[in-house]
TIBAGU-842032 format. One record per residue (C-alpha): x, y, z. Coordinates in nm, 4 decimals, m for minus. Example, Ala and Ser with C-alpha at 12.3 -4.5 7.8 and 13.67 -1.06 7.14 Angstrom:
{site {1.2300, m0.4500, 0.7800}}
{site {1.3670, m0.1060, 0.7140}}
This chain:
{site {0.3778, m0.2848, 2.0311}}
{site {0.4837, m0.6460, 2.0886}}
{site {0.7810, m0.8126, 1.9240}}
{site {0.5417, m1.0271, 1.7201}}
{site {0.3644, m0.7189, 1.5851}}
{site {0.6961, m0.5636, 1.4844}}
{site {0.8082, m0.8856, 1.3124}}
{site {0.4726, m0.9155, 1.1350}}
{site {0.4923, m0.5532, 1.0215}}
{site {0.8428, m0.6029, 0.8831}}
{site {0.7469, m0.9291, 0.7078}}
{site {0.4419, m0.7646, 0.5521}}
{site {0.6530, m0.4712, 0.4366}}
{site {0.9169, m0.6952, 0.2789}}
{site {0.6486, m0.9062, 0.1102}}
{site {0.4771, m0.6023, m0.0350}}
{site {0.8073, m0.4573, m0.1535}}
{site {0.8904, m0.7863, m0.3273}}
{site {0.5481, m0.7937, m0.4949}}
{site {0.6093, m0.4454, m0.6340}}
{site {0.8956, m0.5919, m0.8374}}
{site {0.6442, m0.7907, m1.0444}}
{site {0.3789, m0.5227, m1.0914}}
{site {0.4455, m0.1696, m0.9744}}
{site {0.0908, m0.0495, m0.9071}}
{site {m0.0988, m0.3691, m0.8193}}
{site {0.0315, m0.4125, m0.4605}}
{site {m0.0343, m0.0437, m0.3898}}
{site {m0.3874, m0.0843, m0.5311}}
{site {m0.4494, m0.3837, m0.3050}}
{site {m0.3169, m0.1848, m0.0083}}
{site {m0.5485, 0.1040, m0.0962}}
{site {m0.8484, m0.1288, m0.1189}}
{site {m0.7557, m0.2931, 0.2122}}
{site {m0.7197, 0.0467, 0.3796}}
{site {m1.0554, 0.1631, 0.2391}}
{site {m1.2275, m0.1470, 0.3790}}
{site {m1.0501, m0.1196, 0.7185}}
{site {m0.8542, m0.4421, 0.6697}}
{site {m0.5173, m0.2622, 0.6792}}
{site {m0.3975, 0.0129, 0.9101}}
{site {m0.1565, 0.2506, 0.7384}}
{site {0.0976, 0.4715, 0.9099}}
{site {m0.0111, 0.8334, 0.9552}}
{site {0.2312, 0.9706, 0.6961}}
{site {0.1033, 0.7344, 0.4264}}
{site {m0.2667, 0.7410, 0.5120}}
{site {m0.3256, 0.9056, 0.1723}}
{site {m0.3013, 0.5556, 0.0198}}
{site {m0.6397, 0.4841, 0.1763}}
{site {m0.8202, 0.7786, 0.0149}}
{site {m1.0664, 0.7530, m0.2768}}
{site {m0.8480, 0.9624, m0.5134}}
{site {m0.5505, 0.7313, m0.4494}}
{site {m0.7710, 0.4271, m0.5079}}
{site {m0.8946, 0.5692, m0.8388}}
{site {m0.5477, 0.6675, m0.9578}}
{site {m0.3943, 0.3335, m0.8622}}
{site {m0.6816, 0.1464, m1.0297}}
{site {m0.6316, 0.3326, m1.3570}}
{site {m0.2540, 0.2898, m1.3375}}
{site {m0.2881, m0.0843, m1.2722}}
{site {m0.5206, m0.1354, m1.5690}}
{site {m0.2886, 0.0688, m1.7926}}
{site {0.0123, m0.1294, m1.6693}}
{site {m0.1518, m0.4660, m1.7395}}
{site {m0.2770, m0.3594, m2.0837}}
{site {0.0611, m0.2125, m2.1782}}
{site {0.2233, m0.5543, m2.1486}}
{site {0.0270, m0.6692, m2.4549}}
{site {0.1838, m0.4037, m2.6816}}
{site {0.5536, m0.4869, m2.7466}}
{site {0.6914, m0.1311, m2.7854}}
{site {0.4940, m0.0028, m2.4895}}
{site {0.6026, m0.3045, m2.2872}}
{site {0.9718, m0.2188, m2.3389}}
{site {0.9183, 0.1468, m2.2508}}
{site {0.7201, 0.0496, m1.9423}}
{site {0.9981, m0.1857, m1.8304}}
{site {1.2478, 0.1015, m1.8548}}
{site {1.0251, 0.3211, m1.6370}}
{site {0.9109, 0.0454, m1.4014}}
{site {1.2536, m0.0427, m1.2639}}
{site {1.3180, 0.2862, m1.0810}}
{site {0.9458, 0.3194, m1.0026}}
{site {0.9504, m0.0236, m0.8363}}
{site {1.2199, 0.0948, m0.5947}}
{site {1.0100, 0.3922, m0.4894}}
{site {0.6839, 0.1950, m0.4762}}
{site {0.8467, m0.0864, m0.2771}}
{site {0.9787, 0.1619, m0.0232}}
{site {0.6339, 0.3236, 0.0029}}
{site {0.4627, m0.0137, 0.0424}}
{site {0.7013, m0.1156, 0.3204}}
{site {0.6776, 0.2159, 0.5023}}
{site {0.2980, 0.2263, 0.4804}}
{site {0.2492, m0.0853, 0.6906}}
{site {0.5213, m0.0194, 0.9480}}
{site {0.3114, 0.1766, 1.1925}}
{site {0.5720, 0.2224, 1.4658}}
């Protein structure tokens, strides 16, 4: 793997991890869609992100997350859960695209 590929992989991972801070499930959903359509190569350990069950689950979670922001009490509860979840999801997003 060339130095450019490594730098690109790291930049993509950092960008995806940063995006997870805004919406927890949306970047993972986009990654799943990209993997399903062969636009993104995932590492072997995280290839499950490119499966149809993962795509379905992430799609439902993304819709629920977006809708929850319109209900004030649910929005506060979601924010309390989303902070630690964003750390895990950001790590997963970064690791999924770092193929080496």
